[in-house]
C-alpha positions as CSV (number, residue, x, y, z in Angstrom):
1,M,156.4,134.8,126.0
2,S,154.4,136.6,123.1
3,K,152.4,139.7,123.9
4,F,149.8,138.1,121.8
5,D,149.5,134.8,123.8
6,F,146.6,135.9,126.1
7,I,144.6,137.8,123.3
8,M,144.1,137.7,119.5
9,H,142.7,141.1,119.2
10,F,144.8,144.0,118.2
11,I,142.5,146.9,119.4
12,S,141.2,147.4,122.9
13,E,138.0,145.8,123.9
14,D,136.3,149.2,124.3
15,L,137.0,149.8,120.6
16,E,135.8,146.4,119.7
17,D,132.7,147.0,121.4
18,Y,132.3,150.4,119.6
19,V,132.9,148.7,116.4
20,A,130.1,146.2,117.0
21,N,127.7,148.5,118.4
22,H,127.9,150.6,115.3
23,S,127.6,147.7,112.8
24,Q,124.6,145.6,111.9
25,A,123.0,143.7,114.7
26,E,123.7,140.0,115.2
27,P,120.6,138.3,113.8
28,E,118.6,136.3,116.4
29,L,119.6,132.8,115.1
30,L,123.2,133.4,115.2
31,A,122.9,135.0,118.6
32,K,121.6,131.9,119.9
33,L,124.2,129.9,118.1
34,N,126.9,132.1,119.6
35,K,125.6,131.6,123.1
36,E,125.2,127.7,122.8
37,T,128.6,127.3,121.1
38,H,130.2,129.1,124.3
39,Q,128.1,127.1,126.6
40,K,128.6,123.6,125.1
41,I,131.4,123.5,122.6
42,L,135.1,123.4,123.2
43,Q,137.4,126.1,122.0
44,P,134.5,128.7,121.4
45,R,136.9,131.4,120.4
46,M,137.0,129.4,117.2
47,L,133.6,131.1,116.4
48,S,133.6,134.0,113.9
49,G,131.5,136.0,116.3
50,H,129.3,139.1,115.9
51,F,131.6,141.7,114.2
52,Q,133.6,139.3,111.8
53,G,130.3,137.4,111.0
54,R,128.8,140.9,109.9
55,V,131.8,141.4,107.6
56,L,131.2,138.1,106.0
57,S,127.6,138.7,105.5
58,M,128.5,141.9,103.9
59,L,131.0,140.8,101.5
60,S,128.7,137.9,100.5
61,K,125.9,140.3,99.9
62,I,128.2,142.3,97.7
63,I,129.5,139.4,95.7
64,R,126.1,137.6,95.5
65,P,127.4,134.1,95.0
66,K,125.8,131.4,93.4
67,H,127.9,128.8,94.8
68,I,129.8,129.0,98.1
69,L,132.4,126.8,99.8
70,E,133.4,126.8,103.2
71,I,136.5,124.7,104.5
72,G,136.0,124.6,108.3
73,T,132.4,124.5,109.6
74,Y,133.1,124.6,113.3
75,T,129.5,125.2,114.7
76,G,128.1,126.8,111.4
77,Y,128.1,130.4,112.4
78,A,130.1,131.7,109.4
79,A,128.2,129.4,107.1
80,L,125.1,131.1,108.1
81,C,126.6,134.6,107.7
82,L,127.8,133.8,104.2
83,A,124.5,132.3,103.3
84,E,122.9,135.7,103.8
85,G,124.2,137.1,100.5
86,M,123.7,133.7,98.5
87,A,121.9,133.9,95.2
88,E,118.3,132.8,95.5
89,N,118.9,129.3,94.0
90,G,122.6,129.1,95.3
91,T,124.2,126.5,97.2
92,L,126.7,126.3,100.3
93,D,129.0,123.4,100.7
94,T,130.7,123.2,103.9
95,I,133.6,120.8,105.1
96,D,134.6,119.7,108.5
97,I,136.3,116.8,110.1
98,E,134.6,116.9,113.4
99,E,131.9,114.2,113.4
100,E,130.6,115.4,116.8
101,L,129.8,118.8,115.6
102,V,127.4,117.7,112.4
103,D,124.2,117.4,114.6
104,F,124.8,120.7,116.2
105,Q,125.5,122.4,112.9
106,R,122.4,120.9,111.1
107,K,120.2,122.0,113.9
108,Y,120.9,125.7,113.2
109,F,121.1,125.2,109.5
110,D,117.6,123.6,109.5
111,A,116.2,126.6,111.5
112,S,117.5,128.9,108.8
113,P,116.0,130.1,105.5
114,W,118.7,128.2,103.8
115,K,118.3,124.7,105.0
116,D,117.8,123.1,101.7
117,Q,120.8,124.8,100.3
118,I,123.5,124.2,102.8
119,F,125.2,120.8,102.2
120,Q,127.5,119.3,104.9
121,H,130.5,117.2,104.0
122,L,132.5,115.2,106.8
123,G,136.0,114.3,106.2
124,D,139.3,115.5,104.9
125,A,138.8,118.6,102.8
126,V,142.0,117.6,100.6
127,D,139.9,114.6,99.8
128,I,136.5,116.3,99.4
129,I,137.5,119.4,97.5
130,P,138.4,117.7,94.0
131,T,134.9,115.5,94.4
132,L,132.9,118.8,94.3
133,N,131.5,119.2,90.6
134,K,130.9,123.0,90.9
135,K,132.4,126.3,90.1
136,F,132.6,128.7,93.0
137,D,132.1,132.3,93.4
138,L,133.0,132.6,97.1
139,V,135.3,130.4,99.4
140,F,136.0,130.8,103.1
141,I,138.9,129.0,104.5
142,D,139.0,128.6,108.2
143,A,140.5,125.3,109.1
144,D,143.7,123.5,109.8
145,K,146.5,126.1,109.0
146,E,148.9,123.3,108.0
147,N,146.8,122.7,104.9
148,Y,146.0,126.2,104.0
149,V,148.6,126.2,100.8
150,N,147.2,122.8,99.8
151,Y,143.7,124.1,100.0
152,F,144.5,127.2,97.9
153,H,145.9,125.0,95.1
154,L,143.0,123.0,95.1
155,I,140.5,125.8,95.1
156,V,141.6,128.0,92.4
157,P,141.0,125.9,89.4
158,L,137.4,125.6,90.9
159,M,136.9,129.3,91.1
160,N,134.9,131.5,88.6
161,K,136.7,134.4,87.2
162,G,136.3,137.2,89.7
163,G,135.5,134.8,92.4
164,I,136.7,135.6,96.0
165,I,138.6,133.6,98.5
166,L,138.5,134.7,102.0
167,S,141.2,133.1,104.5
168,D,140.8,133.6,108.1
169,N,143.5,133.8,111.0
170,V,146.4,134.9,108.5
171,L,148.0,137.0,111.4
172,W,147.8,134.0,113.8
173,S,147.8,136.0,116.8
174,G,150.8,138.0,116.0
175,K,152.9,134.8,115.6
176,V,153.7,135.9,111.9
177,L,156.0,138.5,113.3
178,E,157.7,136.3,115.8
179,E,160.6,133.9,115.6
180,V,159.0,130.4,114.8
181,K,159.3,127.8,117.5
182,P,160.8,124.5,116.5
183,N,157.7,122.5,117.4
184,D,155.2,125.0,115.5
185,K,154.0,123.7,112.4
186,S,151.3,126.1,111.8
187,T,153.1,129.4,111.5
188,P,155.7,128.4,108.9
189,V,152.8,127.5,106.7
190,L,150.8,130.7,107.2
191,L,154.0,132.6,106.4
192,E,154.4,130.7,103.2
193,Y,150.6,131.1,102.5
194,N,150.6,135.0,102.9
195,K,153.5,135.3,100.5
196,L,151.9,133.0,98.0
197,L,148.7,135.0,98.1
198,N,150.7,138.2,97.6
199,T,152.8,136.7,94.8
200,D,150.7,134.2,92.9
201,P,149.5,135.8,89.5
202,R,146.3,134.0,89.5
203,V,145.0,136.3,92.3
204,E,145.0,139.9,93.7
205,T,145.1,140.1,97.5
206,V,144.6,142.5,100.2
207,L,145.1,141.4,103.9
208,L,142.9,142.9,106.3
209,P,143.5,143.5,110.0
210,I,140.0,142.2,111.1
211,R,140.0,140.0,114.2
212,D,142.8,137.5,113.8
213,G,143.5,138.5,110.0
214,L,141.3,138.2,107.1
215,T,142.7,137.9,103.6
216,V,140.3,138.7,100.6
217,S,141.7,137.3,97.3
218,R,140.2,138.0,94.1
219,V,140.7,135.3,91.3
220,L,141.9,136.8,88.0
C-alpha cells in the first residue's frame, strides 16, 4: 500500500494551516462555494481549495490574461480564482463533461463580477477545444489524466507567445514515484506528460510541489 494512499499532501497539516493563514484570505463567495461543495458534491477533494486557489489567483493577476481556458470545471472554484486576474474585457471558457454540475457552477458564476465573461462548455474537451476560435494567454488543465497529453497538443497551437499552461495533479499523490500497477491507466500518462513538458521545445516548465503538484509551463 502506498504511503500516499490516505493523503495527497506532502507537508504536515499544521504547516498547511500555517501557509493558508499567512496567505490572502479566501473570498466570501469562494468560501460559500467550498462549503457547499463539501456538503453536496461527490469527491470534494477535487476542489482546488483555499491555498491553491490563492496561488491560481495570484498567477492570473501577474499574467493579466485576456482569454483563459479551463479544462475541468468541477464546481467552478478554480475558474473564479483565475477570473480574479482576467483583463477587464476578458473571457474565460471552461469545459466539463459532468452535466449535473452545470447549474451548480452557473449559480456561483452568476454571483460573481464575471458572470457575463465566463462561458461554460459541456462535453468532451478533445472535441470542444478545436472549436474555440481564440488565442489563449492562460490555460488550466485539471481534468481526466488519461487525456493530458492530448490536451497539451491541442492547446499549444492556440496559445499566445508567452502564454502560461498550468497543469494540476502532476504528482498524482506520489504515484509518479511508484511501480505502476497493471490496471492503472492514469499514472503512465502522467509520467509521459511530465516528461513531455520538460522536453518539448515549445515550452519551458517548472513543476511546483503545491498540493498534488502544479506545473507552470510558458509557451515560447
